[in-house]
C-alpha positions as CSV (number, residue, x, y, z in Angstrom):
1,M,84.7,88.0,122.9
2,S,83.2,90.4,121.1
3,N,85.1,93.3,118.7
4,L,84.5,95.9,121.3
5,I,85.4,94.0,123.7
6,R,89.0,93.3,121.9
7,L,89.3,97.1,121.4
8,I,88.9,98.0,125.4
9,I,91.5,95.1,126.4
10,A,94.2,96.7,123.5
11,C,93.6,100.1,124.7
12,V,94.1,99.4,128.5
13,V,96.6,97.7,127.7
14,L,98.6,100.0,126.1
15,G,97.7,102.6,128.1
16,A,99.4,100.2,130.3
17,A,102.3,100.0,128.6
18,V,103.0,103.9,128.3
19,A,102.7,104.3,132.0
20,L,105.3,101.9,132.6
21,C,107.6,103.4,130.1
22,A,106.5,107.3,131.9
23,F,107.2,105.8,135.2
24,G,111.1,104.2,133.3
25,F,110.7,100.6,133.5
26,W,111.5,100.8,129.3
27,G,111.7,96.5,129.2
28,W,108.5,96.0,130.8
29,G,106.9,98.8,128.8
30,I,108.4,97.8,125.6
31,L,107.1,94.2,126.2
32,V,103.8,95.0,127.2
33,L,103.3,97.1,123.8
34,F,104.0,94.2,122.0
35,L,101.6,92.8,123.9
36,G,98.8,95.1,123.6
37,G,99.6,95.4,119.9
38,I,99.2,92.1,119.3
39,V,95.9,92.5,121.2
40,L,95.1,95.5,118.8
41,L,95.9,93.1,115.6
42,S,93.4,90.5,116.4
43,Y,90.5,93.3,116.2
44,F,91.5,93.5,112.4
45,F,92.5,90.2,111.8
46,N,90.2,87.5,113.4
47,E,92.9,84.8,114.9
48,N,90.2,81.6,114.4
49,M,89.9,83.1,109.9
50,I,93.5,83.0,109.9
51,I,93.9,79.5,111.1
52,A,91.0,78.8,109.1
53,Q,92.6,80.0,105.8
54,W,95.8,78.5,107.1
55,F,94.0,75.1,106.9
56,L,92.4,75.4,103.7
57,R,95.7,76.0,101.8
58,K,96.9,72.6,103.8
59,E,93.5,71.1,102.0
60,Q,92.0,70.0,105.4
61,S,88.3,71.4,105.4
62,E,87.4,69.4,108.3
63,K,90.0,71.3,110.6
64,A,89.0,74.6,109.1
65,E,85.2,74.1,108.9
66,L,85.9,73.5,112.5
67,W,87.6,76.3,113.1
68,L,85.1,79.0,111.5
69,L,82.3,77.1,113.6
70,K,83.9,78.7,116.8
71,I,82.8,82.1,115.4
72,T,79.3,82.1,117.1
73,D,78.0,85.6,116.0
74,Y,80.0,86.7,113.0
75,E,78.3,89.7,112.7
76,K,79.6,91.3,116.9
77,Q,82.9,88.8,117.0
78,L,84.4,90.6,113.2
79,N,85.2,93.7,111.9
80,K,82.5,94.9,109.1
81,G,85.4,94.5,106.5
82,Q,85.6,90.4,107.3
83,H,81.7,89.5,106.7
84,G,82.4,89.2,103.4
85,Y,85.3,86.9,104.0
86,Y,83.5,84.8,106.5
87,N,80.9,84.2,104.1
88,L,83.4,83.3,101.5
89,L,84.9,80.7,103.6
90,I,81.9,79.4,104.4
91,G,81.0,78.9,100.9
92,L,84.9,77.2,100.2
93,I,84.0,74.6,102.9
94,E,80.7,73.9,101.9
95,S,81.3,73.6,98.2
96,R,83.4,70.6,98.7
97,K,80.5,69.0,101.0
98,S,77.5,69.7,98.3
99,P,78.1,72.9,96.1
100,L,74.7,74.0,95.3
101,K,74.1,74.4,99.1
102,S,77.0,76.8,99.3
103,E,75.7,79.6,96.2
104,K,74.2,81.5,99.5
105,Y,77.1,82.2,100.9
106,F,79.1,83.5,97.8
107,K,76.1,85.5,96.8
108,K,75.8,87.0,100.5
109,S,80.2,87.5,100.8
110,L,79.5,89.5,97.1
111,S,77.2,91.5,98.7
112,L,78.3,92.3,102.2
113,G,81.6,93.3,99.9
114,M,85.3,92.2,99.8
115,K,88.7,94.4,99.6
116,M,90.5,92.3,97.5
117,S,89.5,92.2,93.5
118,H,90.7,88.0,93.5
119,N,88.5,87.0,96.6
120,I,85.6,88.6,94.3
121,A,86.9,86.9,91.3
122,L,87.3,83.2,93.5
123,A,82.8,83.8,94.2
124,K,82.5,85.0,91.2
125,I,83.9,81.7,89.5
126,S,82.6,79.2,92.4
127,L,79.0,80.7,91.3
128,A,79.6,79.9,87.4
129,G,80.8,76.6,88.6
130,I,77.4,76.5,90.3
131,A,75.5,78.0,87.5
132,M,77.3,75.3,85.0
133,A,75.8,72.7,87.4
134,K,72.2,74.1,87.3
135,R,72.9,74.0,83.7
136,N,71.9,77.5,83.3
137,K,74.7,78.8,80.9
138,R,74.1,82.5,80.2
139,E,74.3,82.8,84.1
140,A,77.5,81.3,84.2
141,Q,78.8,83.0,81.0
142,M,77.6,86.4,83.3
143,Y,79.7,85.2,86.4
144,L,82.8,84.4,84.8
145,Q,83.2,87.9,82.5
146,E,82.9,89.5,85.8
147,A,85.7,87.4,87.0
148,T,88.1,87.9,84.1
149,K,87.3,91.6,84.9
150,D,88.0,91.2,88.9
151,D,90.7,88.7,88.1
152,K,93.4,92.0,87.7
153,N,96.8,90.2,89.3
154,K,95.8,87.3,86.4
155,L,95.9,84.9,89.6
156,L,92.9,82.3,88.3
157,T,93.3,82.5,84.7
158,D,94.1,79.1,84.6
159,Q,90.6,78.2,86.7
160,I,88.7,80.6,84.1
161,K,89.9,79.1,80.8
162,M,89.3,75.2,82.6
163,M,85.5,77.0,83.4
164,K,85.2,78.3,79.7
165,A,86.4,74.9,78.1
166,Q,83.8,73.1,80.4
167,M,81.4,75.4,78.8
168,A,82.4,75.0,75.7
169,Q,81.4,70.9,76.4
170,M,78.0,71.9,77.6
171,D,77.1,72.8,74.1
172,K,78.5,69.4,72.9
173,Q,76.3,67.8,75.1
174,Q,72.8,67.1,74.8
175,V,70.1,65.9,77.0
176,V,68.7,62.5,76.8
177,R,66.6,60.4,79.6
178,G,68.7,58.9,82.1
179,G,71.9,61.0,81.1
180,Y,73.6,62.9,78.9
181,R,74.8,62.4,74.8
182,Q,77.9,63.9,73.5
183,F,78.0,64.6,69.8
């Protein structure tokens, strides 16, 4: 359902609630006001994204992907502030299948913008991991430095330390025909 239609429905339901209260039907007015509030809340927070985040926290990425695929045109169905988060969620799901293909989703989520700094840091850590997989150490270091700046609440410090340790292991490896050799 389009976001504009949600907003129109919410206004009509809230208007009906005010009318019910004005005519003295307080019980029905409060119930309809509550329902209108839920419809208005779905304008700002899409239910498909909330359910997909819940399944990702439970580590059920198949179900999360099913709920995200119900969003057919995210530019019309989501609020503008949610576009970056949608691409971040798609990128996280795609990174479990094929990490190198998820890079475009993380970059798009950063370009569209997100409000929470730890989500920006998560996207940059994921991009650093992709750069390390491509053996691009300079780009990986750049993304890790930006991620440490963006992680203001120190929620991702363990992951950043682990990535830096893996990057130190990259220096000790030498590419040999058919594989890697460690010193």
